[in-house]
C-alpha positions as CSV (number, residue, x, y, z in Angstrom):
1,M,119.2,85.6,120.2
2,A,120.1,88.5,117.7
3,E,122.8,85.7,117.1
4,S,120.6,82.4,116.8
5,F,119.2,83.6,113.0
6,G,122.6,82.6,111.6
7,V,121.9,79.0,112.6
8,D,119.8,78.0,109.6
9,A,120.6,80.9,107.2
10,E,119.7,80.2,104.3
11,R,116.0,79.1,105.6
12,Y,116.2,82.6,107.1
13,D,116.5,84.1,103.1
14,R,114.2,81.8,101.7
15,T,111.4,82.2,104.1
16,R,111.6,85.6,104.8
17,P,108.9,88.1,103.6
18,A,110.1,91.7,102.0
19,Y,109.8,94.5,102.0
20,P,107.0,97.4,100.4
21,D,107.6,98.2,97.3
22,A,106.0,101.8,98.4
23,L,108.4,101.9,101.7
24,V,111.7,101.5,99.7
25,R,110.3,104.0,96.9
26,R,109.2,106.9,99.1
27,I,113.2,105.7,100.9
28,V,114.5,106.7,97.7
29,A,112.6,109.4,96.7
30,A,113.3,111.0,99.7
31,A,117.2,110.8,99.8
32,P,119.2,112.8,98.2
33,G,121.7,110.0,96.6
34,P,121.5,106.9,96.0
35,D,124.2,105.7,98.9
36,V,122.7,102.9,101.4
37,L,124.4,101.9,104.0
38,D,122.5,98.1,105.5
39,V,122.5,98.2,109.3
40,G,122.3,94.7,110.5
41,C,121.8,93.3,107.0
42,G,121.1,89.6,107.4
43,T,120.9,88.0,104.8
44,G,120.2,91.5,102.3
45,T,116.6,91.2,101.9
46,A,116.3,94.8,102.0
47,A,119.5,95.7,100.3
48,R,118.9,93.6,97.5
49,Q,114.6,95.6,96.8
50,F,117.1,98.9,97.7
51,Q,119.8,97.8,94.9
52,Q,116.5,97.1,91.8
53,A,114.8,100.6,92.7
54,G,118.9,101.5,91.8
55,C,120.7,102.4,95.2
56,R,124.7,101.0,95.8
57,V,123.9,99.0,98.7
58,L,126.8,98.4,101.8
59,G,125.4,96.3,104.1
60,V,125.8,95.8,108.0
61,E,126.1,92.7,109.4
62,P,127.7,91.3,112.7
63,D,126.9,87.5,112.3
64,A,129.1,86.0,109.1
65,R,126.3,83.4,107.7
66,M,123.9,85.4,107.3
67,A,126.6,88.2,105.3
68,D,128.2,84.8,103.5
69,V,124.3,84.6,102.1
70,A,124.0,88.1,101.2
71,R,127.1,88.4,99.2
72,R,126.1,85.2,97.3
73,T,122.6,87.3,96.6
74,G,125.3,90.0,95.2
75,V,125.0,92.3,98.2
76,D,128.3,94.2,99.4
77,V,128.7,93.5,102.8
78,E,131.4,93.8,106.3
79,V,130.8,91.8,109.2
80,A,130.4,93.9,112.1
81,T,128.6,95.1,115.0
82,F,127.2,98.6,113.6
83,E,128.8,100.3,116.6
84,A,131.8,99.0,116.5
85,W,131.7,99.4,112.1
86,D,134.6,101.7,111.4
87,P,133.0,103.9,108.2
88,A,136.2,105.0,107.3
89,G,135.5,108.6,106.2
90,R,132.4,106.7,104.2
91,T,129.3,108.8,104.2
92,F,126.3,107.8,102.4
93,D,122.5,109.4,101.6
94,A,120.3,106.5,103.6
95,V,121.1,104.3,106.3
96,V,118.2,102.1,106.7
97,A,117.5,99.5,109.3
98,G,115.4,96.1,108.5
99,T,113.7,94.5,110.9
100,A,117.3,95.2,113.0
101,W,117.3,98.4,114.9
102,H,116.0,96.7,118.3
103,W,119.8,94.9,118.0
104,V,121.4,98.1,117.7
105,D,122.4,100.4,120.6
106,P,120.1,102.8,120.9
107,V,122.0,106.1,121.0
108,V,125.1,104.5,119.5
109,G,123.3,103.8,116.6
110,A,121.5,106.6,115.7
111,A,125.0,109.3,117.1
112,K,126.1,107.1,114.3
113,A,123.8,107.1,112.1
114,A,124.1,111.1,112.0
115,Q,127.8,110.4,111.9
116,V,127.2,109.1,108.0
117,L,125.1,110.2,107.2
118,R,125.1,113.7,104.6
119,P,123.0,116.1,104.6
120,G,119.7,115.3,104.1
121,G,120.2,111.6,104.2
122,L,117.6,109.6,105.9
123,L,117.9,107.1,108.4
124,A,115.2,105.1,108.4
125,A,114.4,101.6,111.2
126,F,111.6,99.5,109.5
127,W,109.8,96.5,111.7
128,H,107.4,93.5,110.2
129,V,104.3,93.0,112.7
130,F,101.8,90.1,111.4
131,R,98.4,89.1,112.9
132,L,98.0,85.4,113.1
133,P,94.6,84.4,112.8
134,P,93.2,83.0,116.4
135,E,93.4,79.7,116.0
136,V,96.5,79.8,115.3
137,A,98.0,82.2,117.6
138,D,95.9,80.2,120.7
139,A,97.5,76.9,119.2
140,F,101.2,78.2,119.2
141,A,100.6,80.2,122.7
142,A,99.7,77.3,124.3
143,V,102.2,74.8,123.6
144,Y,104.8,76.8,123.7
145,R,103.9,77.7,127.5
146,R,103.2,73.9,128.4
147,L,107.2,73.3,126.5
148,V,108.6,76.9,126.9
149,P,107.3,77.6,130.9
150,D,110.1,79.8,131.6
151,S,110.5,82.1,128.7
152,P,110.0,85.2,129.9
153,V,108.2,85.9,126.0
154,D,104.6,86.8,126.0
155,V,103.5,84.9,123.8
156,E,100.1,86.5,124.6
157,A,100.9,89.3,123.3
158,Q,101.2,88.0,119.4
159,K,96.7,88.5,119.7
160,A,97.6,91.8,119.8
161,P,101.1,92.6,117.9
162,L,100.8,96.0,117.0
163,D,100.7,97.3,120.8
164,R,103.5,94.4,122.1
165,Y,105.8,96.7,119.6
166,E,104.7,100.5,120.0
167,P,106.8,100.7,123.3
168,M,110.0,99.3,120.8
169,F,108.5,102.1,117.6
170,A,108.3,104.7,120.4
171,K,111.6,104.1,122.2
172,A,113.2,103.9,118.2
173,A,112.0,107.7,117.9
174,D,113.1,109.1,121.4
175,Q,116.1,107.9,121.1
176,I,116.8,109.3,117.3
177,R,114.5,112.9,118.4
178,Q,117.8,113.0,121.4
179,A,120.4,112.2,118.7
180,D,122.1,115.4,117.6
181,G,121.9,115.9,113.5
182,F,117.8,115.1,113.2
183,G,115.0,116.4,112.3
184,D,111.8,114.8,114.5
185,P,111.0,111.5,113.0
186,E,107.5,110.4,111.1
187,R,105.9,107.4,111.1
188,W,105.3,105.8,108.5
189,R,103.0,102.7,108.2
190,Y,101.8,100.2,104.6
191,E,99.0,97.6,105.4
192,W,99.6,94.6,103.3
193,E,98.6,90.8,103.1
194,K,100.4,87.5,101.7
195,P,98.7,84.2,101.7
196,Y,100.7,80.8,103.6
197,T,99.9,77.3,102.7
198,R,101.4,75.1,106.2
199,D,104.5,74.0,104.9
200,E,104.6,77.8,103.9
201,W,104.8,78.6,107.4
202,L,106.0,76.0,109.0
203,D,109.0,76.8,107.2
204,Q,109.3,80.0,108.2
205,L,108.6,79.3,111.8
206,P,111.8,78.2,112.4
207,T,113.8,81.2,111.7
208,S,111.6,83.6,114.6
209,G,113.8,84.2,117.5
210,I,111.9,82.8,120.4
211,L,112.5,79.6,119.1
212,T,115.6,80.1,117.2
213,R,117.8,77.7,120.5
214,L,114.7,75.3,121.4
215,P,115.4,71.4,121.0
216,Q,114.7,69.8,118.4
217,D,111.6,67.3,120.1
218,Q,110.0,70.4,121.0
219,L,110.5,72.3,117.8
220,T,108.8,69.3,116.9
221,E,105.9,69.6,118.9
222,I,105.4,73.3,118.2
223,L,105.7,72.2,114.3
224,D,102.3,69.9,114.8
225,T,101.1,71.7,116.8
226,V,100.8,74.9,114.8
227,G,100.1,72.7,111.5
228,A,97.5,70.9,113.0
229,A,95.6,74.4,114.1
230,I,96.5,75.7,110.1
231,D,95.2,72.2,108.7
232,T,91.4,73.3,110.7
233,L,91.6,76.1,108.4
234,G,91.8,74.6,105.5
235,G,95.9,73.7,104.8
236,G,96.7,77.9,105.1
237,F,96.0,80.9,105.7
238,T,96.3,85.1,104.8
239,M,98.4,87.0,107.3
240,S,97.7,90.5,107.8
241,Y,100.9,92.3,108.1
242,T,101.9,96.2,109.2
243,T,105.3,97.2,108.3
244,V,106.2,100.2,110.2
245,A,108.8,102.5,109.7
246,I,110.8,105.5,111.6
247,V,112.7,108.0,109.5
248,A,114.1,111.2,110.4
249,C,116.2,113.6,108.4
250,R,119.6,113.8,109.0
251,V,119.4,118.3,109.3
252,R,122.0,119.9,106.7
253,P,123.8,122.6,108.8
254,A,122.6,126.2,108.5
């Protein structure tokens, strides 16, 4: 699934939401300098935000298709998994991962972040959690269960998404805690909203990891069903987002 997002990298870049500016500013303010490594940078959404905040950003991205889009928007990217990437002696003031750290081996990733961070530098992994209106969530769950009955994905969990993500947040914090060189991880949380028209949400929906590999006929049926549910809400809705960051500081030598 991790390698499926580049199937339509331009759509991914166009439709996926940016991260809260307050989160970016807080990371920049807490880091000891402006050099940022963006792990799993994708098409460069977070990287561009850190650039706009005055940082020098290097992205590491395993999918060459995603990396190509990021480069075309002004992001310097090296194509590799973070685990296999060669830092070549380079170090950074912050290692960030926007909706990507769950694709990184948690033990190897935390250790490698510690290796490339300067003393006092930050490791910050962050994710969006969105809450669909019940009418839209119910319609999506029903059609997905019918079309993909053997899927391991628990679509019912989308009705309580923070609960679904909690084990991932806890695991990320635990693995960072166990890695040498970090202080105790903190959790930062940002609540925000974004309005969507019917067409805007249906444009983004195919970039979801559970849909990127579906046959076109199944995807079309899901989009039609979800679109009809949005029509009952007047053709649009306001999405509630929570952005959660797990943040740890590279301990300075005694």
